[in-house]
N, C-alpha and C positions, 0 to 999 in steps of 0.2 A: 270407651271403657278406661279405667284407671289401673295402671300397672303399679302395684305396690311391692312386687318381688324385687329382690336385690340383684343388681347387675354388676359387672366388673369391667375394668378398663385396661390398664397397661400390662404388658406381658413380660415374663421372664422365661427363659428356656430352662427346663428342668432336665438334667441328665437322667437317663434310665439306668439304674444300677443293675448289673448282672451278678447274681449271687450264684457261686459255684457249688456251695454246699446244699444238701437236701434239707427241706423242712417238712414237718408233719403237716397234714391237711388242716389241723386245728390251729396252726400258727398263721396269723395274717400278716401280710407285708405292710409295714408302716408307710403311710402316705407321706411324701416329702412336704415339708412346711412351705406354705404359700406365702411369699414375701413380696410386698409391694415395692416397686423400684421407681424412684423419681427419674424423670427424663427432661431433657431440654425442651423449652417451649418451641413451638413451630416458628418458622421464619415467615416474614411478610410475603404475601402472594396475591397479586391482583390489586385492584383499585378500591380504596376504602370509600364508604359513604358516611356522611356526618350530618347532624342536624342539632340545632340548639332548641332544647325543650325546657320549658319552665314549669312553675307550679300547676298550671292548667292541664298539663299532660300532653301527650301526643304519640305519634307513631313514626317509626323509622323502618325502612325496608330496602333490601338490595334491589337493583334494577330487574333482576331475573325473578324476584319474588320468592327466592329460596329461603330467606330468613326474615322474620319480622319481629320487631320489638314494640310492645304496647306498654307505654308508660302511663299509668293512671294519674289522675289529678291528685296532688299532694305527695307524690313519690319523692319529689325534690322541692326545696324551698326557694331556690333561685334558678335562673337560667343556666342550664348545664349542657355541655357539648357531648352528645352521644355519638358513638362511632361503631360501625361494623367493619372489621378488617379481615379479609380472608387470610388464612395462614396454612402452612403445610401441616399435614396430619402427623402426629407423633404417637398416636394410639393405634396399635396394629389391628385391633378389632373395629376401628372406625370405618364408616362407609360414607360416601358423599363428600361434602366439603366441611372443613373446620373453620371456625371463626373466632377472632379475638374481639370481645365486646368491652368497650370502655364507656364511662370511667371505671377503672378498677380501684380497689381499696376504698370503696364508698358503700355505706350501708343505706339502702333506700328506705324511706319511711313507709312505703307500701310495696306490695308484691308487684314486680314487673313480669310480664308474660313474654316468654321466648318461644317462638314457633319456628320449627324447621320442617321443610318438606322432604319427603323421601320418594324415591322413584322405583320403577320396575327393576332397574339395575341394582338398587340397594337391596331388593328382596331376592335377588338371584341366589338360590341355594339356602334360603332361610325363610322365615315367616314374620308377620307383624308382631307375633308374640315375643320374638327375639330382638326387637328394636327398642332401644332406650336412648335417652340423652345422658351425656356424661360431661363433666367439666374438670379442668386442671387447675390446681391451686398454685400459689406463688412459689412453693417449694418444688413443684414439678410432678406431684402426685396427681393421678386421675381419680375422680370420685363419681359415683353414680348419683343421678338425681333420684331421690327417694321415690317420688311419684311422677311418672311420665304418662301424661294423657295422650291418647291416640284417636285420631279421626280417620278411620279407614276409608271413608268415602272421598274426603279431600286429600288423603295421604299426607297427613301432618302429624308431627309430634310436638307437644308443648309442655312447658313447666312454668311454675310460678317461682320466682326467686327474688332475693333482696341484695344480690351481689352479682358482679360481672367478672368474667375471666375468659379463658379459652373454652369453647363448647364444640361438641361434635355428636353425631349419631354413632352408636356402636351396636354390635351384635353379640349375643351370648356365645354362639359357636362360630368359628371362622377358620379358614384355611390360610396358613402362612406359607409363602413361597420365598425363601431366603434369596434365591437368585431369580431376578425378574425375567423369566424366559417362558412366557405363556404363548409365544409364537414359535412353533416348532416345524422343522422340516423332517424329512425321512429319517427314521431311527434315532432322532434326538430325544432327550429325556428331560423331565421336569420333576424335581423332588418337592413334595408337599408335606406339611405338618398340620395336624388338626388340633386346635386349641379350644378350651372353654374358659369363660370368665366367671369370676366369683368375687366376693368381697372378703376383706380381712376379718370382719367382725370386730372392728376396733371402735365402733360407735361413730366413725366418721365416714363409713361406706367407702373406704379406700379400696381401689380396684387391684385385683391380682389376676393373673392368667396362668394356666398350666396346660400341659398336654393332656388330651383326653386319655384316661387309662386304657391300656391295651384291651383289658377285659370288656370294655364297652364298645370296642370297634367291631361292627358287624361285617365290614368289608368295604373296599374301595370299588368304584365302578366307573365306566365311561359310556356315555350315550353316543356311540359312534365307533369309528375304527381306533385301533391302538389297544394297549393293555397296561395293567399294573404288575410290577414285579413282586410287591409285598402286600398282598390284599388284606392281611389281618393285623397290620401294625398301625400305630398312630402316625407313622410317616409312610407315605406311599410314593413310589417312583413310577410316574406315567411314561410309557415308551410309545413314541409315535410309530405309525405303521411304516413298512418298508417301501410303500408306493403311495405317493400323494399327487395324483394327476391334476388336481385343481384345489382351490381354496375350500376348506371345510371347517366349519365351526362346530365344536363338540363341547359337551358339558362333562366334566370329570368331578367326582366327588366321593364322599364317604358316608356310610350309614352308621349312625351312632345309636346304640341301644341302651335301655335301662338308665337313662339320665334325664328323662322328662316324665313328670308325673301325669298319669292319665286323668287324674281328677283335676289338677291344676296345670294345664299344658304349658303355661308360661313360666313354670318354676322347675328348677332341677328337682328330680325325684327318683322314683324307683321303677318306672315303666315307660313304654312307648319307644318309638323310633324317630330319630331326627335325620334328615338328609341335608348335608352341607356340600355345596358344590361351587366351582368356579369355571369360567369359560376358558377354553384353549382354542387357539386358531392353528390349524394345520395348513401349511403353505408349501408350494413347490420349492425346489432347490434354489430357484431364483425368483424374486418378485419385487414389485414396487407398488404399494397401495397407499392411497391418500383419501381423506374425507373433507369435503367442503359443503356447508349448508346441509349436513346430514346425509349427503349423497356420497357413497363410496365409489372410488375409481380404482380400477386395476389396470396396470400398464400392460400393453401388448408387446411393447418394445422397450428395452432398457439399455442403459450405457453407464459406465463409470470409468473415469480415467483421471490420472494426475497430469496436469498441464502446468509446468513450472512449479509454483508453490501452491497452486489451487487444485483441489479435487472437485471435479464436476460429476454430479450424480443426476441422471435424467431418466424420466419415464414418460411414455406417450400412450394414452388410452383412447377410447371411443369418444369421450366427452371432453377431451383436452389433454394437457400435459403439465408436467412440473419439472423444474430444474433447481437443484441446490448447488450453490457455489460456495465451497468451503476453503478458507485460507488455512490449510493445514493438511498433513498427510500422516495422521496418527489417531489412535483412539483417544477419547476424551469428550468433554462437553464444550460446545461452541454456542456463544450467544449471537442473536440476530444483530447484524450491524453491517458495516462496510466490508465487502469481501476483499478489500486491499489491506485490511488490518489483520494481523496475526490472531488466530484463535477466534475468528468471527465467521459467520456465514450469512448468505443472503438467499432469498428465494424468489422464483418467478413461477406464477401459476397462470395457465391459460384455460379458460372455460369456454367451450364451444356451445353455441345455441343456434340451431338452424343454419342460416347463411352467415351469421355474425359470430364474433368471438370477443371476449374481454380478457385483458391481461392484467394481472395483479402482481405487484412487487412488494418486497419487504421494505422498500424505500419510499418516502413520500415527502412532499414539500408543502409548507404552509403558504397561503396566498401572499404574494409579494416578497417571499424569501427565496434566496438562492442557496441556502444551506440545507443539505439533505437531512431528513430525520428518519428514524427507524422504528418499526413496531417492536413489540415484545415477542420473543421466541427463543427456543433452545433446541439444539441438535445434539444428539448423543451418538457417537460412533463407538460401537462395542467391539467390533472386529475390523481391523484394517490390514488386509492381506497384500502380498506381493502381486505383481502382474500375473493374472490367471487365478488369483485367490479371491476370497470373498470380502466385500465391504458390507457390514451389517450395522444397522442403527435405526433410530426413530427420531421424530421431530414434531414440534408445534410452532406455528408462526402466525402473526397477524400481518396480512398483506393488504395493499391498498391500490386503488385506481381513482382517477379523477371523475367524480359524478358531474361536476360542472367546473367552471373556470376557477372557482375559489372554494370548492368543497371536495373533500376526499371521502371515498366510500371504502369501508374495510370489511374483510372477511377473515375468519380463522381457519387455517388448514392444519390438519394433523395427519401423520402417516408413518409408515415404516418401510424398510427396504432391506433386501439381501441380494446383492448384485455382484456378479463376477467382474473383477477389474480387467479392463481391456488394455490399459496402458499405465 
């Protein structure tokens, strides 16, 4: 099907005015003006893929098949280097990955097809009717693709365009969490705001975002334990339960009424109900969990201690263990590297299988080289307490083992932790 309705992109926070004087029922509150706001372009993230494509046309695709460029014959007159570069998302309503497509500032002679895949995770709390493609211009403004086609069987969105820039998938309705704390222990809270996107109506389909009006909020909900403190506002504060004996994944969200047309459910209108939700993980007061190859591991034993200038954070589970060696004793961000360098961390992951086990490290060596190399990774420490206090954080790292004498095998490990410091 073809989506011709208009979508929106970048967000601005609108203050809700509190009027102390009384107004008659015939007086309507004026809606705040929706203004688009330019934002910085995303920073480079991940490995680019490139290909020289000439007048005969061709195809370029990322290794995971997430985005594909189909360049028809005659789109360019000479051999041209096409590149797909992952970048960080700067559009709050974006879901999935964002990409910078080059060459920029080039007008192709024929339409180039951009195809992006969407996943079940991208649909969490929304529907395919709310998914569109959006692009960012050179000045930093986000715009909606006027017509986004969708293949619901293959789970793909695609557009025809004659220019390249930064592209992403976005949603009409979304929940923004200013403080990224969707992993909660007992009695902890998470404040959420619900937004909707629209267009400026300037003929350029410039994207604007605004808080969903309070009159359209039908209430916040949670599918599981916990509660909301302000169920009828466009900002809701979720409160975790007083007892969390084990890991629990819950969905929290909001019901929006009278903003979806029943006749055209993919357009803002006068009727219908929309459910928008996000996942929240409830965790015990101490935990260490990590994921490798799609398998989640939960530590049965944990430890965290400062030894000299290094903080060691460790967890052991049924299928292996993990150790993080951090050269630092403070909150902040640490890049994967040598643990003897300040503000760096390294990782060791053991994976048990039957009677054997494999150890992966954040360090690797190329064949015939004696100089260590390091994978990509980042560790965030959000809380660093004194002895007896909590160390809280999360991480991602590429780790390696030798598959043969001259071949390294890699895996990506991600995880989070909240551990009481022993020393």
